[in-house]
Each structure stands twice: as structure tokens, then as C-alpha cells.
C-alpha positions in Angstrom: 57.9 93.3 94.0 58.4 93.3 97.8 60.3 90.0 97.5 62.6 91.5 94.8 63.2 94.6 97.0 64.1 92.4 100.0 66.6 90.5 97.9 68.2 93.7 96.7 68.4 95.2 100.2 71.6 93.5 101.3 73.4 94.9 98.2 72.1 98.4 99.0 73.4 98.0 102.6 76.7 96.7 101.3 77.0 99.8 99.1 76.3 102.0 102.1 79.0 100.3 104.1 81.5 100.7 101.2 80.6 104.4 101.3 81.4 104.5 105.0 84.8 102.9 104.3 85.6 105.6 101.8 84.2 108.6 103.8 85.9 107.6 107.0 89.1 106.8 105.2 89.3 103.3 106.7 92.4 101.3 105.9 93.1 97.6 105.6 92.9 96.2 109.1 90.4 98.7 110.5 87.4 97.2 112.2 83.9 98.0 111.0 81.1 98.9 113.5 79.7 95.9 115.3 76.7 94.0 114.0 74.4 95.6 116.6 75.7 99.1 115.7 75.1 98.5 112.0 71.6 97.1 112.7 70.7 100.2 114.8 72.3 102.7 112.4 70.8 101.3 109.2 67.6 100.1 110.7 67.8 96.6 109.2 67.8 93.1 110.6 70.7 90.9 111.7 70.1 88.7 108.6 70.4 91.6 106.3 73.7 92.8 107.9 75.1 89.3 107.7 74.1 88.9 104.1 75.6 92.3 103.3 78.8 91.2 105.0 78.9 88.1 102.8 78.5 90.3 99.7 81.5 92.5 100.8 83.5 89.4 101.5 82.8 88.0 98.1 84.0 91.3 96.6 87.2 91.0 98.6 86.7 94.2 100.6 86.2 92.8 104.1 87.2 89.7 106.1 85.4 88.3 109.1 87.4 87.0 112.1 85.8 85.0 114.9 86.8 84.7 118.5 88.2 87.3 121.0 88.9 90.5 119.2 87.0 89.3 116.2 84.6 91.2 113.9 84.5 92.5 110.4 87.7 94.1 109.1 88.5 96.1 106.0 91.0 94.2 103.8 92.7 95.2 100.6 91.6 93.2 97.6 94.5 91.3 96.1 95.4 91.9 92.4 94.7 88.2 91.7 91.2 88.6 93.2 90.5 91.7 91.1 91.9 90.0 88.0 89.7 86.9 88.6 86.6 89.0 89.0 87.3 90.9 85.8 88.1 87.7 84.0 84.8 86.3 85.0 83.1 89.4 83.6 84.8 88.9 80.2 84.5 85.1 80.2 81.5 85.1 77.8 82.7 88.1 75.8 84.1 87.4 72.3 87.5 89.1 73.0 89.6 89.2 69.9 93.3 89.7 69.3 92.5 93.0 67.7 90.7 94.2 70.9 93.6 93.3 73.1 96.2 94.9 70.9 94.2 98.1 70.5 94.7 98.6 74.2 98.3 97.5 74.2 99.2 99.8 71.4 97.6 102.7 73.2 99.3 102.1 76.5 102.5 100.1 76.4 104.6 102.4 74.1 103.8 105.3 76.5 104.8 103.1 79.4 108.1 102.3 77.8 108.7 106.0 77.1 107.8 106.9 80.7 110.4 104.5 82.1 113.3 105.8 80.1 116.1 106.7 82.4 114.1 105.8 85.5 114.7 102.1 85.9 117.4 101.1 88.4 120.3 98.7 87.7 118.8 95.8 89.7 115.5 96.0 87.8 117.2 96.2 84.5 119.3 93.2 85.3 116.2 91.3 86.4 114.5 92.2 83.1 117.5 91.2 81.0 117.7 87.9 82.9 114.1 87.1 82.0 114.9 87.3 78.3 117.0 84.1 78.3 114.0 81.7 78.4 112.8 82.8 74.9 116.1 83.9 73.3 116.4 80.8 71.0 113.8 79.0 68.8 111.5 76.6 70.7 112.2 72.9 69.9 108.5 71.8 70.2 105.0 73.2 70.7 105.1 72.9 74.5 108.2 75.0 74.7 106.8 77.4 72.3 103.7 77.8 74.4 105.9 78.5 77.4 107.9 81.0 75.4 104.7 82.9 74.6 103.9 83.1 78.3 107.5 84.0 79.3 107.7 86.8 76.7 104.3 88.2 77.9 105.6 88.1 81.5 108.3 90.6 80.4 105.5 93.1 79.7 104.0 92.5 83.1 107.3 93.1 84.7 107.6 96.4 82.9 104.1 97.4 84.0 105.1 96.6 87.6 107.7 99.4 87.4 105.0 102.0 86.7 104.6 102.6 90.4 103.5 106.2 90.0 100.4 105.1 88.1 98.8 102.0 89.7 95.8 102.2 87.3 98.0 102.1 84.2 100.1 99.3 85.7 97.0 97.2 86.5 95.3 97.7 83.1 98.5 96.7 81.3 99.1 93.6 83.5 95.4 92.6 83.2 95.4 93.0 79.4 98.6 91.0 79.1 97.1 88.3 81.3 94.0 88.1 79.1 96.2 87.7 76.1 98.2 85.0 77.8 95.1 83.1 78.7 93.7 83.5 75.2 96.9 82.3 73.6 96.7 79.0 75.6 93.0 78.6 75.5 92.8 79.0 71.7 96.1 77.2 71.1 97.5 80.2 69.1 101.0 78.9 69.6 100.2 75.6 67.7 101.0 76.6 64.1 104.6 76.5 65.3 106.1 78.2 62.3 107.0 81.6 63.7 110.0 82.4 65.8 107.9 84.8 67.9 110.0 84.1 71.1 113.4 85.0 69.7 112.0 87.9 67.7 110.3 89.3 70.8 113.5 88.8 72.8 115.4 90.9 70.3 112.8 93.7 70.6 112.7 93.5 74.4 116.5 93.8 74.6 116.4 96.9 72.3 113.6 98.4 74.4 115.7 97.9 77.6 118.7 99.5 75.9 116.6 102.5 75.1 115.2 102.7 78.6 118.6 102.4 80.1 120.0 105.1 77.9 117.1 107.4 78.7 115.9 107.6 75.1 112.1 107.9 75.6 111.2 108.4 71.9 113.2 105.4 70.8 111.7 103.2 73.6 108.2 104.3 72.5 108.8 103.5 68.8 110.5 100.2 69.5 107.7 99.0 71.7 105.1 100.1 69.1 107.0 98.2 66.3 107.3 95.1 68.6 103.5 95.1 69.4 102.6 95.5 65.7 104.9 92.7 64.7 103.5 90.4 67.5 99.9 91.3 66.6 100.5 90.3 62.9 101.9 86.9 64.1 98.9 86.4 66.5 96.4 87.3 63.8 98.1 84.9 61.4 98.2 82.1 64.0 94.6 82.7 64.9 93.5 82.5 61.2 95.5 79.2 60.8 93.9 77.7 63.9 90.4 78.7 62.7 91.1 77.2 59.2 92.2 74.0 60.9 89.1 73.9 63.0 86.8 74.5 60.0 88.5 71.9 57.8 89.2 69.3 60.6 
């Protein structure tokens, strides 16, 4: 038991340091107390402090700099790092299309409604420009795969505009990323008999029209219709891929 406790100690110390960061309202770039100060304050060994620092570095919360002016500094975890850590957590989970769309249907129609009348001309132009890559039927499977990814990127771009609610923005972008990865990993674009790109493009254009016009209820309803339509196609594609796997 003593050995187990000693292995857990660096993680407890790391949690204590995270508490300090919050309590002292430290910001990215702020320096943590020196190694000697931490050893004295927490009454632990140099090895424990260093292991705790490695734990925090792995979590993306601090960075160690050597040389003059060096030390351990608070850093802001990048979204790519957070997404990667969450993706690792879900890697062995049997995430289904239904699971993903349950979240999307709960959040994305409300996001579209919240943006109505609040998106600037430059962002609207950027969003409309993004529609071109999936406006026409894909000539082959590779292009269809890319159209899936590009059309999902549109939803990420919308979520990026939800600046007033970073949690909502992150959850939507993460969910869309999981769907994008799942689409490629399970080859859900391979049945190749649906014009999901052009259909999605038409919905996206109508959602943008409603957002630009400030019509929140219409933006909400159009987004919901779009997601239900896309889910039906994904369910069908998934079933076809599974049948092919079972009979191949």
C-alpha cells in the first residue's frame, strides 16, 4: 500500500498546484513558485515536485523553460490538445451515429438561432464561400469523403462564432470533429449513392439566409431539419457498410 500511495503522491501534488493556479488567478505566462519553494511548502521531495510538474505538462497546463529566467510557467491548453485528450478517452468507446446526433440536435439548432442577426458581413461572406467545395455532386469516393469533411467544417465555423459561450462552442466543435473522424474511420462515405454534399450545401445556404435576416426561429428549424436529414443518410450509410462487412 505504501508503494501505491507514493505513486499517487505526484498526482495529488499536481492537483494542489492546479488549485493554487485557480485560487491565485494565475494567467498564462505567470511563473509558478520555484522548485525549492514548492518542496518547502508541500513538504515533499524534489523528485515528487518534478514528477508533478511532468504530470501538469502532460495535461497541457504548464511549460518548463530552462536557462536564465527559466522555471515552470502556466500555459493555456490549446484546443487541439484538449480535443486530443478527449478523443483518447473516447477511443475505446462504441460511439454511434445516434449518440453524436443526439448532442448535435440538442445544441446546434439553438446555436443557429442565437446567431440570428448577430453575424457580421465578413463572417457571412466567409461562410458562404466555404459552401462552394460541396455545392455539386462528388465525381468519386475520394471527393465525396472530402465533401463530408468540408460540410462538417461549416458547422465548426458556425460554432466558432459563439464567442459568448466558449463551452457551447467547444462542445459543438468537438462533437463535429468526432463525427468527421468516425465518417473517415468507418468509411461511411463509401456507399456513394447519396448527394449529401449538395443537399447539405442547400441547407447551409438557407440557414445563413435566416441568420442574416435575423430570423431565429427559422434558423433553428432549418438546422434541425438539416441534422435530421443528415442523420438519416449517415444511419443508412452505416447500415450499408456493416452489411458489406458481414457479407464480404
